[in-house]
Each structure stands twice: as C-alpha cells, then as structure tokens.
C-alpha positions in Angstrom: 0.0 0.0 0.0 1.4 3.3 -1.1 0.3 6.8 0.1 -0.4 8.1 3.6 -1.9 6.0 6.4 -3.4 8.0 9.3 -4.7 6.6 12.5 -7.8 8.2 13.9 -9.9 7.7 17.0 -12.3 10.5 17.1 -10.2 12.8 19.3 -9.3 16.4 18.8 -5.6 15.4 18.3 -6.5 12.7 15.7 -8.7 15.2 13.8 -5.8 17.5 13.5 -3.5 14.6 12.2 -6.2 13.7 9.7 -6.5 17.4 8.4 -2.7 17.4 8.1 -2.7 14.1 6.2 -5.3 15.4 3.7 -3.2 18.4 2.8 0.0 16.2 2.6 -1.8 13.6 0.5 -3.1 16.4 -1.9 0.4 18.0 -2.1 2.1 14.6 -2.9 -0.7 13.4 -5.2 -1.0 10.2 -3.3 -4.0 8.4 -1.8 -5.0 8.5 1.9 -6.0 5.6 4.0 -7.8 6.4 7.2 -7.6 3.6 10.0 -9.7 3.3 12.9 -9.3 0.4 15.3 -12.4 -1.4 17.0 -11.3 -2.5 20.4 -14.0 -5.1 20.8 -13.4 -6.8 17.4 -10.9 -9.7 18.1 -9.5 -11.7 15.6 -10.8 -14.9 17.1 -14.4 -14.0 16.6 -16.7 -15.6 13.9 -17.1 -13.8 10.7 -20.6 -12.4 11.6 -19.5 -11.1 15.0 -16.4 -9.8 13.5 -18.2 -7.7 10.8 -20.9 -6.6 13.4 -18.2 -5.1 15.6 -16.2 -3.4 12.6 -19.1 -2.0 10.6 -20.1 0.9 13.1 -16.4 1.8 13.3 -16.1 1.9 9.6 -19.0 4.1 9.4 -17.6 6.5 12.1 -14.2 6.6 10.2 -16.2 7.7 7.0 -18.0 10.4 9.0 -14.5 11.6 10.3 -13.2 11.7 6.7 -16.0 13.5 5.4 -15.9 16.1 8.2 -12.2 16.7 7.6 -12.7 17.2 3.8 -15.2 19.8 4.8 -13.0 21.5 7.2 -10.0 21.7 4.9 -11.6 22.0 1.6 -9.3 19.2 0.5 -10.6 16.3 -1.5 -8.2 13.4 -2.3 -8.6 9.9 -3.0 -9.4 8.5 0.4 -10.5 5.0 1.8 -11.5 4.0 5.3 -10.5 0.9 7.1 -11.7 -0.6 10.4 -9.5 -3.2 12.0 -9.3 -5.1 15.4 -6.8 -3.9 17.9 -4.2 -3.5 19.2 -4.0 -0.1 17.5 -0.2 0.1 17.2 0.3 -3.3 15.7 -2.5 -2.8 13.0 -1.0 0.6 12.1 2.5 -0.9 11.7 1.1 -3.8 9.6 -1.0 -1.7 7.4 1.7 1.1 6.9 4.7 -1.2 6.4 4.9 -0.1 2.7 3.3 3.2 2.9 4.9 6.4 1.9 4.2 7.8 5.5 2.4 7.0 8.7 0.6 9.8 10.5 -0.7 10.0 14.1 -1.9 12.6 16.5 -0.6 13.0 20.0 -1.7 15.1 22.9 1.1 17.3 24.5 1.7 16.2 28.0 3.3 17.6 31.1 6.4 16.2 32.3 5.0 13.1 34.0 3.1 12.2 30.9 6.3 12.5 28.8 8.1 9.9 30.9 5.4 7.3 30.4 6.1 4.9 27.6 3.6 2.8 25.7 1.4 5.3 23.8 0.4 4.4 20.3 2.4 7.1 18.7 5.5 6.3 20.7 5.4 2.6 19.7 4.7 3.4 16.1 7.6 5.8 15.8 10.0 3.3 17.6 9.1 0.4 15.4 8.0 1.8 11.9 10.2 1.2 8.9 8.7 4.1 6.9 8.7 7.8 7.9 6.2 8.7 10.7 4.7 12.2 11.3 3.4 12.9 14.7 0.9 16.0 14.8 0.6 17.2 18.5 -2.3 19.0 20.0 -2.3 21.3 23.1 0.4 22.8 25.2 0.1 22.2 28.9 3.6 23.8 29.7 2.3 27.2 28.4 5.4 27.9 26.2 5.0 31.0 23.9 5.2 28.9 20.7 1.3 29.1 20.1 1.8 32.9 19.5 4.4 32.4 16.8 2.8 33.8 13.7 2.8 31.5 10.5 5.6 32.4 8.1 4.9 33.5 4.5 7.1 31.0 3.0 6.9 27.5 4.4 10.0 26.4 6.1 11.1 22.9 7.0 13.8 22.4 9.7 15.9 19.2 9.5 18.3 18.0 12.1 21.7 16.9 10.5 24.5 15.1 12.1 27.1 12.5 10.7 24.8 9.6 10.6 23.1 7.9 7.6 19.6 8.4 9.2 20.2 12.2 9.1 21.1 12.2 5.6 17.9 10.1 4.8 15.9 12.8 6.8 17.5 15.6 4.7 16.7 13.8 1.5 13.1 13.4 2.7 12.8 17.0 3.6 14.1 18.2 0.3 11.6 16.0 -1.7 8.8 17.7 0.4 10.3 21.1 -0.3 10.6 20.4 -3.9 6.8 19.8 -4.4 5.7 22.5 -1.7 8.1 25.4 -2.5 9.3 25.4 1.1 12.8 26.4 2.2 15.1 24.1 4.2 16.9 25.0 7.4 19.6 22.2 7.7 20.7 22.5 11.3 23.9 20.8 12.5 24.1 21.2 16.2 27.2 20.1 17.8 29.1 19.7 21.1 32.7 18.5 21.6 31.1 15.5 23.3 28.9 14.6 20.3 31.7 14.7 17.7 34.3 12.0 17.2 37.9 13.0 18.0 39.3 15.0 15.0 41.7 13.3 12.9 45.2 13.5 14.4 43.9 14.9 17.7 44.3 11.9 20.0 45.9 12.9 23.3 45.2 16.8 22.9 42.2 19.2 22.5 42.3 21.0 19.2 41.0 24.6 19.1 37.3 25.1 19.2 37.5 26.6 15.5 38.6 23.2 14.4 35.6 21.6 15.8 33.3 24.1 14.1 35.1 23.6 10.8 34.6 19.9 11.1 30.9 20.4 11.8 30.6 22.8 8.8 32.3 20.2 6.5 30.1 17.4 7.8 27.0 19.4 7.0 28.4 19.9 3.5 29.0 16.2 3.1 25.6 15.4 4.3 24.1 17.8 1.8 26.1 16.1 -1.0 25.2 12.6 0.3 21.5 13.5 0.3 21.6 14.7 -3.3 20.1 17.9 -2.5 19.1 20.0 -5.6 17.2 22.9 -4.2 18.4 26.4 -5.2 20.9 27.8 -2.7 18.5 30.4 -1.7 16.2 27.8 -0.5 18.8 25.8 1.5 19.9 27.5 4.7 22.8 25.6 6.3 23.2 26.3 10.1 26.0 25.2 12.3 25.2 25.8 15.9 26.8 24.9 19.2 24.5 23.4 21.8 22.4 20.4 22.6 20.8 19.0 19.5 17.2 18.6 20.5 17.1 22.1 22.2 18.6 23.8 19.2 16.1 21.9 16.8 13.2 22.9 18.9 14.2 26.6 18.9 14.8 26.5 15.2 11.4 25.0 14.6 9.5 27.9 16.0 7.3 29.0 13.1 8.3 26.1 10.8 5.9 24.0 8.9 7.6 20.8 10.1 10.6 19.4 11.7 12.4 16.2 10.2 14.9 14.0 12.1 16.5 10.7 11.4 16.3 7.8 13.9 18.7 5.0 14.1 17.2 1.5 14.2 17.5 0.4 17.8 16.3 -2.8 19.3 15.2 -4.2 22.5 16.1 -2.2 25.6 17.6 0.6 23.7 14.2 1.5 22.3 13.2 2.3 26.0 15.9 4.8 26.6 14.8 8.4 27.0 16.9 11.2 25.9 17.4 10.6 22.2 17.0 13.6 19.8 14.0 12.1 18.0 12.3 11.5 21.3 13.0 14.8 22.7 11.7 16.7 19.7 8.6 14.7 19.6 8.0 16.0 23.3 8.8 19.6 22.7 8.7 20.6 19.2 6.2 23.3 18.2 5.2 21.9 14.9 4.5 18.4 13.4 7.6 16.2 13.5 8.5 13.6 10.8 10.8 10.8 12.0 12.7 9.0 9.1 14.3 5.7 9.8 17.8 5.3 8.4 
C-alpha cells in the first residue's frame, strides 16, 4: 500500500492529524487511508460477529473523513479501514509499505512525557517508513502558540554525521521540492557529540577546528542527500549546543521538523533522551521521524 496512512480515534488530536494528512496527500498526489481500530473486534471472533463489531467503526471513520474534507476543503482519493486492535500493531502492519504513517498526539506535562507505551511512541519506535506526529495542546504554556505563521513554508532538518540524518535531509528536500518550502539544515554540535578529530588523540584542538569539522560534515550530508534545491532555499546552520534544544528553537514558526532515527532494538528503544524522542515531546510543529 502506497500513500499516506493515518490513524484516527475521534479525538481532537487525531482530527488535526487527519487534516494534516489530507493536505499532505493532496500535495504529494498520493492516496490517503484512514485507519480506525475497533477495540472489541477480536481476530478470534466468527465472521458475523467480527463484521458486526467493525461495521459501525467503519461508518464512524467515514464520517470523520467527510468532516475533515469539509474543514480543509481538500478532497483526495481516500478510503477508510476498520481493524481489530491493538492499534499500534495494526497501524504498523498496514503502513509497512506506505509512503508515511501519520498520528496525532496530545502534548503532555513532564510526568506524561516519561510514560512509555502510547500508540504514537510505539509506532515511531518500530516503523520502517517515515512517521509524522501531529501534536495537540500545550500544557507547559510555552509561547510557541503565539508564533505567527511564516509567509514561505520552512522545514527544519536535524543533520549530524549519521546515515539516518542524510535520509531525513533527502526526505525534507523532496517535500520542499513539491511544496516550495525552504530548508533549514541544522547541524548542532558539542565536543562530546563529535568524534575525535583526525590526528587529535591526546590533545584538545582549538574550538574553531571543531566548528570547521561540523561545517564540513554538514556539507558532506548535503552532498550525500543529493540536494538539488536552489541555494537560496537551503539555509545551512551550524550551531553549538544540545541538538534537541537547538532543533526545537529553530522549529518555531516552521511547517515541520524532520529528524532521522537509528534503528534500535530491545532495551535501547526504551531509553529516554534521544534527539528524536525529545523533539517529539517539545517541538512546536509536526515532527517527521525518518528511519535510516
């Protein structure tokens, strides 16, 4: 299945994710599949009971799609699907060969951020395709909601020396190519996040050498990603500081933030503190996580 797969449940945040998905599908000229999970429709039920549980859910999903089309004024090729739970498993299965998975997520306070297990978290950690999380609400009261929309769409991309960040940059540039957006390619560095410079074992090079290394690494990432945007639409930024914090700041007023994620397994998936996890918690705009 190609196109965009969006999970909905009738909540405000899933409505916002659905609206975003409609616009994205229209922009990319791809179909949209709306997925709603029926908690009471188990796989082990007989065919009649199974269909009886799924039919009203399918109808509700169609109502949500029709309402979103009316809200946005966007009418793309869209289908609705009702499936038995659990939600994360069904979304991952259905979206395994999609162009993108999209989910809504409520912004939580500090305690909520520390709780693992939400559908959006599970999908982001396990998906093999890009996942966009569209968040709703802002309990921390940060001023980001007052940031005016920018006249020209802007996409912020987190770049480092990894292959996933190159994939994220290539993805962002593909979006920019069809939407007319500009790209802010942000390479945030600290001495502790860069490998020792060549020939520097046993001594600390001048800080300017690290900055040059970061600048050269960003240029290499741009080359590796095959960026073809005009120079005036590609802003290269090398900044000193913690990556997630710098990306969240850069994303104020942006149309979306794109980051790469390394494929981690087992216990590593549960470790808080990765850049992708932090920007999902704090970014002021939709976040797309691209698996490298």
